N, C-alpha and C positions, 0 to 999 in steps of 0.2 A: 801651585795646587789648589786644586778648586773648592769653592765650600759644598757639602753636600747637602742634599734637597734632605728632609726626613731624618735628622740626624738624632743616631741612636744615645741615649743618656748612659753611659758606661756609670755613673756614680747611681743608678736608680736602682732600689733594691729588688724589682721587679725584673730587671734587666740581668743582673746580679746572678739572682738567684736560679734562674734557669737553665735546667739541666744538671750539668756539674756532677757526675757520676768517673769515678775512677775504679770502678769494680772491673777491673778488665781481665779479659784472657789473652795476655799479648801473644803473636805469634811467637813459638821460641824453636822452630827447627823441626827435623825429623831425625830418626833414626837412620833412613838412606836420603842424603842430599839432592842424591839424581831423581829420586820419585817426589819431591816436595812437591804439594800442591799449594804451598799457602800464596798469597797475592805478591807480588817484588813488593808492596808495601802497603803495610796494615793503617788503616784510617780510624779514626776516635774521635767522634764530634764531644768534646766534654762541655759545650754548649754552644750555642747558637755563633759563636764568633773565635772561637778557639779549638784548634783542630790538633793533636798529637799523631804524629806518623810514626812506624816502625821498619826500618828495612829487615827485609826477610833475610835469614841465617842463611839458606842455602845461594843466596848471590854473595854476601860476604859476613862472615864469620861476628865481626864487631856487630852486626845489628844495631846500630843507631838509633836513638829517637829523635826525632826531630817536630818543631813546633811552628805552626802558621796560625798568627794573631790577625785578627782586623780590628781596624781602627774607622773611624768615618772617614779619612782623607787617603789612608794606605794600610796594606796591610805587611806584616814582617814575617822574612822565615828563616828561621833562626837552623842555621845547620843545613848542608847538600848531600849529606849520607858518606858513603862510604866505597861508592863505585861510578864512576866516571860516564860510562855509557847508556845513553836512553833506551838501547835496545833490551839491558837485562836490567835497567833501575830507571824507569821513566818518569823521574822526579816530576821532570817539567809539565809534562801532560794530567799528572794525576793533582799538581798544584794548578792547574790552571783551569783544570775541571773542577776543583774548589774555589777558586776565585769565582768562576763562572757561577757557577751556582749561588754564592754569597752574592752577587751583583745582580742576581734575579730577582731575588729577595727584597734586596738595598739597592734599590737603580743609584745610579750616580756617575757622573762623565769623569772620563782623567784621572781612574784609580790607579793609585798605585802600586806598586811592591816593592818592598827593599829587600833584601839578603843580606843577612848578619850572621853571625858564627859566633860559638862559644867561646873556640879556640882553633888556633892553624893546624892543627894535625891533619892527616891525612884522610882520616875517616870522616871528618866532618866539614870537608871543603871539596870531595873530589868530583862534583856536580856541577860547580857553581858554572863551567863554561856551557851547562844546557840552560844557563839563563840567558848567556849573551844574544843582544839582537833584538830582546822581548821587549814591547813596548812597554813605554812607561816603568821601567824597569831601573834599581840601581844594585849595583852589587860590588859591595865593599870587602875589598882586600881584606885577609885576615893578618896582613901583618902590624905587629903591634902600634908603630906611629902610625900606619894608617885609619885604622880603625879607632885609636885612641881619639887621633884627630876630627876625625868623621863624627863623632858620639860626643865630642867637645871635652875628652877626660883630660884635664892640668897634670901636672907634676906632681899633686896632689893625691895620693892614692886614698885618702879617705875623706875625698870630697866627691860623691856621684854627679853624675850627667843625668838628663833627662831626654828621652825620645816620646817626642809625642807622634800617638797615630792617627793624631785627629779624633780630640776627647779620650783617649785611650794613651795613656801615660805609663811607658817604662824605666823604671830608673836604674843605670848602669853602673856598675860597681867592677871599678879595676881587680881581676880575681889570679893573681900573678903565683907561681909554684909549680903546680902540673904544666903550664906553660906560658913563655911571656908574654903572649896576646891573649890569654884567659880574661875573658869579661862574663859576672853574672847579672843577670836579667829580673830585675823584680817587674812582675804585672798586678800591681795595686787591685785591678777590676778580679782577677779570678785568686789574689793572694799565691800566685806561685811563685818560688824561687826556682830561677831555672840555672842551674849551676856547672851544667856542661858535663866534664868530667875532672872538675872540682872537688865533687860531693854526689854519689852515686852509691848503690848495693854492690860492690864489686871491689876491683884493685886499683887504691888510690896512689897513682904513680908520682913520686915526687923528685922532682926535679929539681927546687931549688928550696933545702929546706926551711931558711928563714922565710922566705916570701910568703911558703903555703902557711904555716901558722899564722902570722900575720894577714893572710887572707882570712884565714878560718873565725880568727877573732873580729877581724873585722864585720864577718858574715851574722855572728854573735851579736853583737853590738848593734847590728840593723835590724835582723829580726827580735829586739828588745825593745824597738822603736815602732814595729810595724809590723801588723796583723800576716801572719804568713799560714795558709792552709798545707801545701805541699812544697817540700824541698824536691825537685825534679831534677834529677842528672840524665845523661846522654845513652845511658848503657845498665844494663842487668846483667853482673857475673856470678853473684852467689847464688848456693841452693837455699832451699828452704831449712837446711839445718845450719845452725851456727857455728861461723866460721867455715864453712865450706864452702870453697869456690868451686864453677865450673873449669875443666882446663883450658887453658889458651887455645885459641883455634877451635874449641868443641863447636858443634853446629847443630845439636841437640842439648835442649835444657827444658826440661820436663816441668821441673820442679822449683823454678824462680818464685823467689819472693815478689813481693807489689814493686813497681818501679818506687812510688812516691816515700820518699823519706821524712822525716818529721824535725822540729827545731830540736828536739832533745837528744835526736840520733848527731845535729851539729854539735854538743855538747860532748855526747861520747867519743866523738872522733877529736876532740880537743883536750880528753883525757886523756886519749890513747897515742897522742902527740907526746904529752908530757912522760907517759908510760916510756915509750919507745924513744926518747932524747936521743934525737938524730943519729941512734945507731943503724947502720944500713943493713939493710936486710928483708926478709919478708916477713911481716907480724902480722897474726891474724887475730881477728875480734869478731864479736856474732856476728855483726851487721855488714862487716868491711874487712878489708886487709889491707895496711900499711906497705906501700914496696916502697923502697928508699935505697937507691943507688949513686954514690959518689965516684967523681971523675968519669 
């Protein structure tokens, strides 16, 4: 890892306060997917060093969000979306362009790209192969043992790990329940709590009830000790009507709520878990749906 000239001070308030808008009209599909004119990826610069991307619903109905975070020594791409084909989903090209533009403003040699995941479901890892052979790039497999070993997460789920991008440090928390390999990332620079499919305005699919409850408790405890600006998952599936979600596989969502959620909504989820009490089925609440199946 090379030392960066003119290092960015990610603790400087002037750096931290530049940009930072999430008043975004995300691409949300169209009535005719065949005639959709949205880009394959929407790119939103939250600030100079933080990019949020959303996949086009006409390419894949999951329309996941991805996050590209720049540090002094390397950038991290969290998730690679739901489509493998670079023809239909040119993630590598878009990321290469974003990295090149950032390096044009902040020149440094040997800059690395790290590809990590919120968890291992197919709509979050599909384009991994696009980054095979990319110079100065590490793609970490989303298998539980592999990602935990890479991040330095041990047997104690309540002990987080640190990932240093070069002056910008992410805290990594084991977050099973939706998926065994789920990881939540906290970025102190933005205050983002990046929760993957564990928490988002949509259908919270729970595979392991006890693990999921423990994860929500862990996130609530973490937010009590760390300033969080936004809780950001990887999908929007709710409408702007309380308790109403869009149908599965729907490719037109014109009335979405914001992507960002709050710490208060984490507490809402915890109370909802107590109310559901591990009863299998679909349980709708104002800002999310708890979906639990056994067997």
